[in-house]
N, C-alpha and C positions, 0 to 999 in steps of 0.2 A: 505495500499499499504506499509507505514510504516513496520507493523508488519510484512506483507510477507518481504519483503527486509530484516528486522533484523532477522527472520529465516533463510533465505536464508544464511545470516552471519555468522551463527549458522554454519549452518551443513558444510561452507564450510570447518569454518574454525577448527573445528571437523575431520572432513572427511582428513585434512592436519596433524592434528596430529595423527591420526592415522594410518594414510599412513606413515610420520615420522619413530614412532613409528615402525610398521612392516620393513623398511627400515634396521633401525638401527639394529634390532634382527636378517634378514636375512644379515646385511656387520656381526656383530661376529661371527655367523656359519661359515660361509664363511671364516673367517679370522684363528679359532681355525683347518677348514679344510685345509687352507695353514701352520698350524705350523704340522702337520697329515703330510704330504707329508716330509714334513722337517727330518720325523726319518721312517731313515731306518730298516723293518724288517729284521735282521737278526736271520735264524735259525741255531742250536747250534750244535754242532760238538761231544759237547759228554754228554750222560743223567745223571742228577745228578740223587747219591743217595738216595734212601727213607730218610725221616728223624721222619715220623711220623705213628701211626699204625693205619688202620679201626678204622669206631666204625658205630653205627647205630641207628637214633634216631626214634622220632614219631611226628606225628600230631595228631592236633582235629580227632574223625572217627578211632583211633586207628590203622593207616592206616603208616607205613614207608619207609622212603625213603633211599634206600638202597646205602650206600656211597662209594666215590671212592676209591681206596685205591689206594694209592703214585704209587706201579708200574704200573695201568694203564692209574694215567695221566700224558698227553703228558709234555715233558720241557717246560718250557715258553719262548716262542722266544723275543730274545731281540731288542734292539733298537737301533740306533746311537741318543745318545743325544749329541752330542758334540756342535753340533752346538745350539743347545738352550740354552744349559750350557753358551757359547762364548753371547752369546744374550743379559740376562740376568741374575745376578748374583742371584736373588730370586728365579731362578728356583730350584728345588731338589731333580726331580723324574717325572716319565708317569706314570701314572695310567688308568689302561685297566682292562672290563669287558668283553671279547671273547662275540661278538654275539651282542654288545649292541650298544649302541648308548655311551657309555661310555666311554672315549677314549679322554685324554685331561691332560697337563702339570700341575704339581702343583707347589704350589708355597710353599713357610716360610720365613719370617720375624719376628722372636721374637721378635724384637724391635717396632715391627708398627702392632700388630697383626689381625687388620681386611684391612692390607692395599690393598689386592685383593679383596674384599667381589667386591664395585665397580668400579675393573678396569683390563683393558685386560692385557693382558701379556707385551703386552708394557708400562702398567703404564699408560697408559690415559682412561679415562672415563667411563667405561660400565657397563650395567644396570645387564648382566648376571656373573661379574667379572670370578674370576679363583679361578679352585678350591683350599683349602691352608690347610697347615698342622697345628695342634694347637699349637699357641708359645714357649707351654710348655712341645713342644714334640723334641728328639733327631732321628734321625732314629735308635736308638736303646734303645729309649722306649720302656716298657712295652706293652704300647698302645698305638698306633700310630690314631689318630682321625682327620681324612680331611674332611673338611667340603666345598659342593655345592649347588649353588639354586638349587630348583625344578621351573626349567623356565616352563611356560605355553607351551612355543614352543614344548618343549619336551629335551630341549638341557640341559647341564652343569646334575647333578642327577636328574633330573625329571624322569632316566629309572629307578632307586630303587624303587619307587613304583611299580613294577614289582612285587620287593619279597613280599608284605602282597599275592601273588595267590600261592600255591604250583608248579605247572604246572613251572611254572615261574621259581620259586626256584628248582625243578629238572633240569630246561634244564641250570642253568648259576651257577652252585654253586662254581665259582673259578674266584677269583680277584686276575691278575696280575699288581705288582707294580715294577719299576725298578728306583733304580736310579743311583747314580756314581759306589756303589759296586758293582749292578749285577740286576736279575730282577727276584723278588721273586714269589713263589705263596701261596695266602692264600685262604684256603676253609671254606664255609659261613657254620655257625655251628646256626644262631637263629636269629630271625628276631624281630625287640622291638620296640615298639609306647610311649615315655619317654616325657615331658615337656623338657623346654628349659633349665632349673633349675636342671635339673636330678644329684646324684652324680656322675651317668659315666662319669659325663663330669668332675670330678676331678681326674681319676683313669686314671694316664698318664705313673707314675714311678712306678715301682713295689720293695718293698722294700724286704715284705719277701713273706712266700711259706703263711702262714695265711691273712695277706693284700689283696694277689690276689684272693685266694677263697673267703675271703669273699668279694670284688668285683664284681665276675663273680658269686657267687650266687645269689647276691642279682637283678644284673640284670638279670637272669635267670628268678626269679621271674616277673618279668615285661614281658618277652616275649611272642608275638602272635603266636608263637609254635617253635621248635626248630626242626632242621635239622638233625644234627649231635651231638654225645656227644659233654658238652663245655670242652674246652682244660683246661690240665691241666699247673704247675706252671712250670714256665721255655719257655713255648711257647708263641711268641709274636700274640699279637692281633689285629687286621687295624680293625677300625671301618670307616665307613662311616655315615656321617651324612645329614642329609637334612631337610628342612619344610617339614609339614605333620598337616594339619588341623589346618594351621595357625590359625583360630579364636578362639581356641582355647593350642596356644603357645605352637603345637606339636613338635616334632620333630621323624620322621623313622629310626630307628640306624638299619643296618647291620653290623654285626660281622661276621668280620672272622677270622679264625686262621691258623699260618705259616706251612707253611708245609716243 
């Protein structure tokens, strides 16, 4: 009887803990959905002039993915971020990969690098955290590194796992990142699996063409595959980083070049 009662108590406690965890994750998801509703999409009145050249890359099996030429890429849809800037001074921009679940605010706290690792937009504890820009970056850095959790419920940067599949890369080649200066589009050129201490994480500011080419060549030697040719010196890179194969301290990198 005692053993049965103890077993029942354990089951009740475990059930409560699991239920509480599920409710917390659902609330976090709803909170981000509310933030997204505050960000109204505004269609641009004038199409920006193209600033890059089309190129072609290859995948294993010698299959080629045709590049979208800049003239074929639709202008980014700008959002009204004024309310979010007023709500939190740590907010720096909005990240979106069209037709995926990645549609989130991005935070930046140079004096407290991992402030939003386990905090929500309001600064309260949150297991999901909020995507954040590397503390060493500024918005004009040569390589913008944005971190986000790979959550089991599919939120945050979990959708980046799709980029290990060729079809997903073909369907989602564009990343949008909007700041106070406007909305920029970045075209994915490679996907890499690295360790958390990889040298790429030290590549933030670009001093010379030699340094740029050396860093890019090194990461390109580690990519799972390329989608487009690597960018040339002078083109800003956007790196999205999330956990991948955590048992081996792995990280998944989606690398994109500014158009």
